[in-house]
Backbone as ProteinMPNN parsed JSONL, in Angstrom:
{"seq_chain_A": "XXXXXXXXXXXXXXXXXXXXXXXXXXXXXXXXXXXXXXXXXXXXXXXXXXXXXXXXXXXXXXXXXXXXXXXXXXXXXXXXXXXXXXXXXXXXXXXXXXXXXXXXXXXXXXXXXXXXXXXXXXXXXX", "coords_chain_A": {"N_chain_A": [[80.527, 38.291, 137.294], [78.694, 40.661, 139.147], [76.831, 40.396, 141.982], [74.051, 41.53, 143.901], [73.987, 41.39, 147.308], [72.573, 40.907, 150.298], [73.806, 42.391, 153.265], [74.904, 40.758, 156.07], [73.835, 41.147, 159.262], [74.506, 41.56, 162.614], [72.64, 40.116, 165.292], [72.222, 41.717, 167.649], [72.308, 44.295, 166.478], [69.615, 44.879, 165.577], [68.201, 47.194, 165.156], [69.213, 48.311, 163.112], [68.557, 48.909, 159.626], [67.927, 46.595, 156.895], [70.715, 46.249, 154.755], [72.254, 46.617, 151.466], [74.69, 45.676, 149.084], [75.856, 48.177, 146.995], [77.898, 49.309, 145.46], [81.274, 49.027, 144.815], [84.468, 50.622, 144.883], [87.729, 51.193, 143.312], [91.038, 52.483, 143.14], [93.551, 52.423, 140.751], [96.817, 52.061, 139.234], [97.915, 54.026, 136.438], [98.734, 52.47, 134.135], [97.478, 49.937, 134.757], [94.745, 50.811, 134.802], [94.523, 51.761, 132.139], [94.907, 49.018, 130.842], [92.767, 47.648, 131.746], [90.553, 49.284, 130.681], [90.935, 48.861, 127.981], [90.57, 46.026, 127.654], [89.253, 43.498, 125.849], [88.301, 41.108, 126.59], [87.025, 41.535, 129.061], [84.888, 43.233, 128.433], [83.7, 41.819, 126.395], [82.972, 39.325, 127.348], [82.827, 39.208, 130.255], [81.17, 41.233, 131.593], [78.995, 44.149, 131.364], [80.614, 46.881, 130.57], [81.662, 50.223, 130.662], [82.978, 53.482, 130.044], [82.473, 56.449, 131.751], [81.914, 59.958, 132.574], [81.187, 61.495, 135.57], [79.495, 63.873, 137.793], [79.209, 65.69, 140.799], [78.494, 68.178, 141.533], [80.152, 69.36, 142.938], [82.494, 68.0, 142.466], [84.14, 66.388, 139.718], [84.452, 63.219, 138.101], [86.063, 60.577, 136.135], [85.371, 57.35, 135.414], [85.883, 53.822, 135.053], [83.18, 51.56, 134.694], [81.903, 48.787, 135.674], [79.112, 46.699, 135.312], [76.806, 44.876, 137.212], [74.253, 42.622, 138.515], [72.235, 44.551, 139.93], [74.345, 45.812, 141.432], [77.606, 47.476, 141.033], [81.051, 47.922, 139.727], [83.553, 50.281, 140.383], [86.186, 51.682, 138.691], [89.155, 53.652, 139.049], [91.613, 55.773, 137.768], [94.339, 56.324, 139.473], [96.084, 58.427, 139.217], [94.563, 60.727, 138.727], [93.12, 61.337, 141.119], [92.766, 60.053, 144.038], [95.168, 58.073, 145.869], [96.819, 55.22, 144.669], [95.442, 52.03, 145.348], [93.476, 53.049, 147.102], [90.265, 52.394, 148.264], [86.755, 51.613, 148.456], [83.62, 50.885, 149.624], [80.218, 51.04, 148.633], [77.123, 51.158, 150.236], [73.557, 50.405, 150.288], [70.192, 51.178, 151.441], [66.75, 50.819, 151.715], [65.198, 51.666, 153.386], [63.333, 54.446, 154.863], [65.224, 56.92, 156.411], [67.112, 55.053, 156.938], [69.696, 55.193, 155.866], [71.144, 57.069, 157.513], [71.023, 55.856, 159.912], [72.58, 53.6, 159.432], [74.912, 54.828, 158.758], [75.574, 56.166, 161.169], [75.976, 53.882, 162.795], [78.225, 52.777, 161.756], [80.136, 54.861, 162.102], [80.086, 54.773, 164.953], [81.481, 52.53, 165.507], [79.8, 50.057, 165.597], [79.854, 47.597, 164.335], [82.248, 46.318, 165.068], [84.397, 47.429, 164.16], [85.948, 50.557, 163.278], [85.072, 52.635, 160.916], [86.01, 54.787, 158.076], [83.599, 56.929, 157.063], [81.116, 58.187, 154.7], [78.206, 59.993, 154.16], [75.88, 59.999, 151.718], [73.269, 61.545, 150.162], [71.161, 60.559, 147.685], [69.062, 62.01, 146.534], [66.714, 61.013, 147.64], [64.029, 60.568, 149.779], [65.322, 59.856, 152.198]], "CA_chain_A": [[79.24, 38.864, 137.582], [78.477, 41.274, 140.469], [75.638, 40.202, 142.53], [73.936, 42.447, 145.109], [73.937, 40.594, 148.403], [72.191, 41.499, 151.627], [75.053, 42.383, 154.24], [74.359, 40.186, 157.327], [74.069, 41.91, 160.575], [74.368, 40.864, 163.944], [71.086, 40.272, 165.779], [72.239, 42.755, 168.245], [72.09, 45.518, 165.766], [68.397, 44.912, 165.048], [67.655, 48.587, 164.913], [69.857, 48.855, 161.902], [67.858, 48.283, 158.592], [68.618, 45.858, 155.838], [71.618, 47.014, 153.902], [72.706, 45.87, 150.433], [75.976, 46.213, 148.52], [75.477, 48.97, 145.934], [78.962, 49.305, 144.621], [82.618, 49.199, 145.325], [85.324, 51.301, 143.894], [89.198, 50.985, 143.612], [91.954, 53.458, 142.446], [94.614, 51.745, 140.315], [97.773, 52.828, 138.528], [97.398, 54.238, 135.235], [98.951, 51.112, 133.3], [96.313, 48.983, 134.989], [93.528, 51.467, 134.35], [94.386, 51.486, 130.715], [94.591, 47.692, 130.486], [91.204, 47.29, 131.887], [89.805, 50.075, 129.678], [91.021, 48.21, 126.592], [90.228, 44.722, 127.737], [88.089, 42.992, 125.165], [87.607, 40.028, 127.381], [86.114, 42.108, 130.242], [83.742, 43.953, 127.73], [82.733, 40.932, 125.494], [82.822, 38.083, 127.999], [82.669, 39.182, 131.56], [80.192, 42.078, 132.025], [78.604, 45.321, 130.746], [81.694, 47.841, 130.862], [81.722, 51.588, 129.97], [83.829, 54.583, 130.73], [81.963, 57.54, 131.833], [82.357, 60.982, 133.521], [80.121, 62.01, 136.448], [79.79, 65.176, 138.604], [78.218, 65.729, 141.972], [78.253, 69.461, 141.436], [81.355, 69.761, 143.753], [83.677, 67.609, 141.839], [83.902, 65.563, 138.548], [85.323, 62.02, 138.07], [85.847, 59.524, 135.258], [85.861, 56.0, 135.78], [85.493, 52.539, 134.252], [82.078, 51.104, 135.295], [81.602, 47.279, 135.527], [77.919, 46.726, 135.898], [76.452, 43.558, 137.383], [72.858, 42.688, 138.624], [72.059, 45.398, 141.057], [75.486, 46.554, 141.762], [78.562, 47.66, 140.008], [82.369, 48.219, 140.381], [84.05, 51.66, 139.776], [87.819, 51.691, 138.752], [89.59, 54.905, 138.794], [93.064, 56.022, 137.523], [94.942, 57.027, 140.661], [96.884, 59.711, 138.778], [93.411, 61.841, 138.724], [92.605, 62.057, 142.453], [93.24, 59.532, 145.358], [96.315, 57.222, 145.611], [96.816, 53.792, 144.12], [95.106, 51.239, 146.362], [92.403, 53.562, 147.735], [89.146, 51.564, 147.964], [85.588, 51.672, 149.284], [82.337, 50.06, 149.361], [78.992, 51.711, 148.857], [75.971, 50.382, 150.736], [72.164, 50.875, 149.946], [69.16, 50.821, 152.243], [65.478, 51.293, 151.093], [64.354, 52.238, 154.612], [63.434, 55.866, 155.126], [66.044, 57.188, 157.461], [67.97, 54.168, 157.159], [71.189, 55.6, 155.648], [71.573, 57.772, 158.574], [71.255, 54.761, 160.816], [73.659, 52.705, 159.134], [76.051, 55.884, 158.928], [75.947, 56.509, 162.739], [76.256, 52.687, 163.302], [79.619, 52.659, 161.343], [80.993, 55.869, 162.917], [80.295, 54.414, 166.438], [82.082, 50.981, 165.567], [78.897, 48.903, 165.956], [80.105, 46.32, 163.524], [83.4, 45.669, 165.528], [85.5, 48.174, 163.412], [85.508, 51.853, 163.111], [85.115, 53.059, 159.456], [85.664, 56.2, 157.66], [82.352, 56.918, 156.296], [80.655, 59.47, 154.131], [76.827, 59.924, 153.953], [75.494, 60.486, 150.537], [71.949, 61.622, 149.884], [71.03, 60.4, 146.256], [67.913, 62.686, 146.147], [65.558, 60.122, 147.934], [63.588, 61.11, 151.156], [66.325, 59.591, 153.179]], "C_chain_A": [[79.226, 39.441, 138.932], [77.198, 40.944, 141.042], [75.304, 40.95, 143.666], [73.475, 41.377, 146.152], [73.645, 41.311, 149.695], [73.347, 41.283, 152.578], [74.281, 41.865, 155.556], [74.808, 41.015, 158.431], [73.677, 41.277, 161.529], [73.036, 41.043, 164.478], [71.009, 41.388, 166.852], [71.995, 44.123, 167.847], [70.619, 45.459, 165.042], [67.667, 46.197, 164.76], [68.224, 49.08, 163.48], [69.06, 48.142, 160.729], [68.547, 47.489, 157.626], [69.319, 46.482, 154.959], [72.136, 45.984, 152.749], [74.046, 46.537, 149.7], [75.431, 46.906, 147.317], [76.587, 48.881, 144.981], [80.386, 49.143, 145.313], [83.539, 49.771, 144.391], [86.877, 51.07, 144.345], [89.979, 51.956, 142.615], [93.189, 52.512, 142.092], [95.689, 52.538, 139.596], [97.251, 53.072, 137.26], [97.569, 53.255, 134.279], [97.692, 50.35, 133.353], [95.013, 49.612, 134.634], [93.287, 51.318, 132.712], [94.203, 50.135, 130.244], [93.07, 47.335, 130.611], [90.406, 48.101, 131.081], [89.913, 49.383, 128.29], [90.845, 46.729, 126.443], [89.085, 44.101, 126.768], [87.448, 41.854, 125.774], [86.633, 40.422, 128.391], [84.777, 42.557, 129.368], [82.89, 42.759, 127.002], [82.343, 39.672, 126.294], [82.23, 38.223, 129.461], [81.428, 39.957, 132.023], [79.915, 43.33, 131.101], [79.712, 46.279, 131.323], [81.6, 49.105, 129.948], [82.71, 52.422, 130.892], [82.858, 55.802, 130.64], [82.242, 58.674, 132.791], [81.064, 61.332, 134.255], [80.513, 63.196, 137.186], [78.712, 64.982, 139.636], [77.958, 67.153, 142.19], [79.6, 70.113, 142.162], [82.632, 69.213, 143.166], [83.102, 66.661, 140.652], [84.945, 64.437, 138.365], [84.97, 61.24, 136.756], [86.32, 58.216, 135.698], [85.43, 54.967, 134.85], [84.247, 51.896, 135.175], [81.79, 49.705, 134.842], [80.32, 46.887, 136.047], [77.457, 45.069, 136.137], [74.711, 43.657, 137.812], [72.641, 43.455, 140.089], [73.139, 46.048, 141.834], [76.495, 46.612, 140.889], [79.926, 47.901, 140.755], [82.794, 49.488, 139.61], [85.659, 51.517, 139.86], [88.162, 52.97, 138.354], [91.196, 54.983, 138.538], [93.515, 56.76, 138.702], [95.514, 58.117, 140.434], [95.847, 60.847, 138.848], [93.153, 62.275, 140.176], [93.224, 61.124, 143.632], [94.316, 58.533, 144.862], [95.967, 55.879, 145.202], [96.5, 52.975, 145.379], [93.773, 51.713, 147.208], [91.088, 52.741, 147.356], [88.035, 51.862, 148.813], [84.459, 51.072, 148.878], [81.002, 51.03, 149.643], [77.795, 50.773, 149.122], [74.497, 51.07, 150.408], [71.187, 50.248, 150.943], [67.94, 51.486, 151.561], [64.657, 51.831, 152.195], [64.383, 53.695, 154.747], [64.24, 56.003, 156.351], [67.066, 56.353, 157.758], [69.51, 54.451, 156.797], [71.795, 56.36, 156.919], [71.842, 56.775, 159.689], [72.427, 53.941, 160.661], [75.071, 53.557, 159.169], [76.507, 55.962, 160.319], [76.449, 55.102, 163.232], [77.91, 52.471, 162.986], [80.497, 53.535, 162.146], [81.212, 55.469, 164.309], [81.07, 53.061, 166.653], [81.279, 49.953, 165.972], [79.141, 47.656, 165.296], [81.541, 45.759, 163.903], [84.687, 46.491, 164.924], [84.943, 49.692, 163.229], [85.879, 52.235, 161.609], [85.214, 54.436, 159.039], [84.473, 56.132, 156.782], [81.92, 58.332, 155.761], [79.113, 59.093, 153.778], [76.466, 60.654, 152.649], [74.074, 60.715, 150.371], [71.759, 61.474, 148.309], [69.66, 61.036, 145.741], [66.597, 61.831, 146.538], [65.158, 60.901, 149.325], [64.349, 60.951, 152.345], [67.157, 60.568, 153.571]], "O_chain_A": [[79.71, 38.787, 139.855], [76.29, 41.365, 140.326], [76.194, 41.093, 144.504], [72.626, 40.546, 145.83], [74.379, 42.204, 150.12], [73.838, 40.162, 152.717], [73.275, 42.404, 156.016], [75.935, 41.5, 158.533], [72.708, 40.517, 161.519], [72.348, 42.015, 164.166], [69.944, 41.98, 167.025], [71.576, 44.995, 168.608], [70.505, 46.001, 163.943], [66.594, 46.196, 164.155], [67.775, 50.038, 162.85], [68.886, 46.925, 160.79], [69.758, 47.669, 157.494], [68.735, 47.319, 154.271], [72.39, 44.802, 152.978], [74.337, 47.73, 149.775], [74.599, 46.32, 146.625], [76.397, 48.463, 143.839], [80.394, 49.162, 146.543], [83.467, 49.486, 143.196], [87.204, 50.814, 145.503], [89.593, 52.167, 141.466], [93.779, 51.9, 142.982], [95.432, 53.718, 139.357], [96.246, 52.468, 136.884], [96.624, 53.07, 133.511], [96.964, 50.112, 132.389], [94.162, 48.871, 134.142], [92.271, 50.916, 132.144], [93.424, 49.952, 129.309], [92.357, 46.846, 129.735], [89.381, 47.532, 130.707], [88.938, 49.39, 127.539], [90.937, 46.182, 125.344], [87.924, 44.336, 127.105], [86.262, 41.586, 125.577], [85.588, 39.804, 128.594], [83.672, 42.158, 129.736], [81.659, 42.724, 127.01], [81.397, 39.0, 125.883], [81.31, 37.503, 129.848], [80.658, 39.394, 132.801], [80.628, 43.485, 130.109], [79.716, 46.459, 132.54], [81.484, 49.047, 128.723], [83.109, 52.176, 132.03], [82.457, 56.152, 129.531], [82.812, 58.373, 133.84], [79.998, 61.448, 133.651], [81.692, 63.547, 137.245], [77.658, 64.361, 139.501], [77.15, 67.403, 143.085], [79.982, 71.257, 141.918], [83.704, 69.802, 143.304], [81.941, 66.254, 140.591], [86.15, 64.671, 138.462], [83.822, 61.218, 136.314], [87.406, 57.99, 136.232], [84.662, 55.231, 133.925], [84.446, 51.768, 136.383], [81.454, 49.497, 133.676], [80.289, 46.698, 137.263], [77.743, 44.185, 135.33], [74.016, 44.615, 137.472], [72.879, 42.928, 141.176], [72.878, 46.765, 142.8], [76.431, 45.862, 139.914], [80.04, 48.045, 141.972], [82.469, 49.719, 138.446], [86.272, 51.284, 140.902], [87.58, 53.476, 137.395], [91.941, 54.218, 139.15], [93.02, 57.87, 138.897], [95.557, 58.932, 141.355], [96.311, 61.971, 139.041], [92.985, 63.467, 140.434], [94.252, 61.551, 144.156], [94.393, 58.192, 143.682], [94.831, 55.45, 145.403], [97.173, 53.156, 146.394], [93.113, 50.915, 147.872], [90.892, 52.455, 146.175], [88.28, 52.365, 149.91], [84.356, 50.733, 147.699], [80.821, 51.644, 150.695], [77.509, 49.814, 148.406], [74.429, 52.294, 150.297], [71.26, 49.065, 151.276], [68.054, 52.537, 150.931], [63.572, 52.377, 151.995], [65.497, 54.22, 154.749], [63.994, 55.267, 157.307], [67.889, 56.636, 158.629], [70.421, 53.933, 157.444], [72.969, 56.157, 157.228], [72.869, 56.893, 160.356], [73.166, 53.623, 161.593], [76.138, 53.063, 159.535], [77.694, 55.839, 160.618], [77.341, 55.119, 164.08], [78.704, 52.069, 163.837], [81.454, 53.096, 162.784], [82.275, 55.711, 164.881], [81.26, 52.57, 167.766], [81.745, 49.005, 166.603], [78.598, 46.645, 165.741], [82.036, 44.866, 163.215], [85.842, 46.182, 165.219], [83.755, 49.973, 163.069], [87.04, 52.09, 161.227], [84.523, 55.272, 159.621], [84.398, 55.328, 155.853], [82.281, 59.399, 156.259], [78.829, 58.045, 153.199], [76.746, 61.847, 152.526], [73.534, 59.617, 150.502], [72.267, 62.378, 147.645], [69.17, 60.66, 144.676], [65.564, 61.924, 145.874], [65.905, 61.725, 149.853], [64.196, 61.646, 153.349], [68.022, 60.339, 154.417]]}, "name": "protein", "num_of_chains": 1, "seq": "XXXXXXXXXXXXXXXXXXXXXXXXXXXXXXXXXXXXXXXXXXXXXXXXXXXXXXXXXXXXXXXXXXXXXXXXXXXXXXXXXXXXXXXXXXXXXXXXXXXXXXXXXXXXXXXXXXXXXXXXXXXXXX"}
């Protein structure tokens, strides 16, 4: 089960709004992708699992989606786009303007590490 957990922020970053885990993604080799896709245990015992295709208008992707309570995992076949082992984490904030603040903080290394980031507006006022 994947549980949405608030990300703990240092007190010195008090201007950064509360942030929650939204999802993470991982690109795996084709045999692993197919094994996950066919796994009865994963579908029947572990979580809600489905394969679906999505489009951003610029690109289209197909993945295995493992849904939890308030968050999910995306698993992709690395032969489609990114190389095996490529992974990432998606965060969510409900504060208006918060996504840009968190994005800027990561870009500036405010959390002790510089991160490759991409800011995505999902149609909200943020």
